[in-house]
N, C-alpha and C positions, 0 to 999 in steps of 0.2 A: 504494500500500499503507499511503503514513504516513495518508492521507485515513481509510483505513480503520482505523489503529490509534488514532487522536486521536479517532473518532467512538465506539469501541466503550469507548478508555478515559473519555471523559466522562459514556455510558450507564453505566457502574460507578461510577463518582463519585457521580451521582445514584441511582441503585439502592443504593448505600451508605447516602448519607444519609436517605433514607428509611427503611432498615434502620435506623440509629439512632433515628429519630423513633417507629417502630413499638415496638423494644425498650422504650425509655423511654417512650411510653404502656402499652405492657404491666407494666411492674414499677409505675407508677402503679395500676393495676388491680389488681394484687395484694396494693398497700400497703394499698387501700380495704377490697379483700376479705377481709382478715386475719383480722379480727374475727365475720365470715359463714359458717355452714354450707352447704354445697353445694346448694342446690335450694331454699332457704329466699326466694328474691325471683329467680324462674322468669325472669324480664324480665334481672337481671343476671348470673343465670347462662348465659343463652344469649349474652350481649355478649361474656361473655369466654369463652366458646367460640369464639365466631366471629373476637374479636381472636384469640387462641390459633392458630387456621389460618389467619387471614391473615399473620401472622407467621413460620409454618413455612412455608406458601407462597412469601413473600417473601423468606425467608432462602436458600431452594432457586433461588431467580431470582436472587438476588444471589451465589451462590456459582459460578452456571452463568455470568454475566456474567465474574467472576473469573476460570471456567477459558479464556472466549473470549480476554481479555486474555493470559493467559498463551500461549494459542495462538499469536495472531498475534505477539508478542514472537518465539516460537518459528520459525517461519516465516517469519520474514524473513530475504531474501537477506542471505548476508554474516556471518551468525551460527554 
């Protein structure tokens, strides 16, 4: 059980670090996009929409990993 607990925690940590990088990239995108109107540059708008959808997907995946960490801790014998 401790092997599974360790692997779940390590996976969650890596997901969390990627999450932080994606949110930072989104913040940079939004800072750059501040002076632009939506649709002025189609490629820029599509890239932003893609980045936002990726961040949303990854956030949900990271939350799932966090729930797995909690589930492994709760299901440990002796607690």
